[in-house]
C-alpha angles and dihedrals in degrees: 000000000000133000140190135185125213107200093190093060094026092229126144111204122198122191110203098171138008090228115120115258122239101194142350132226126201115221109179107291092354129085110193120194116206133197124228090276091056093251116141112247104166134022129194118196112201119205086022096174092061092044092051094045089053093043092053090060087064092058122093111268090247092061100043099082092050092049094046090053088058091056094058 
């Protein structure tokens, strides 16, 4: 698995598999790309900063500081 973040467009991209994708489906702030067997291979998270800020509130208090440091 590989990921990248484009701060200009505020998109977090996650590559799950190197398989080619057949189609994509938008689900709110997520665009999920699927292969021919309907398995997700690539995910784009739009408005990634807001998603990550919300996601960090779900982490145990002891892990939050470490995670937030990674976002800087």
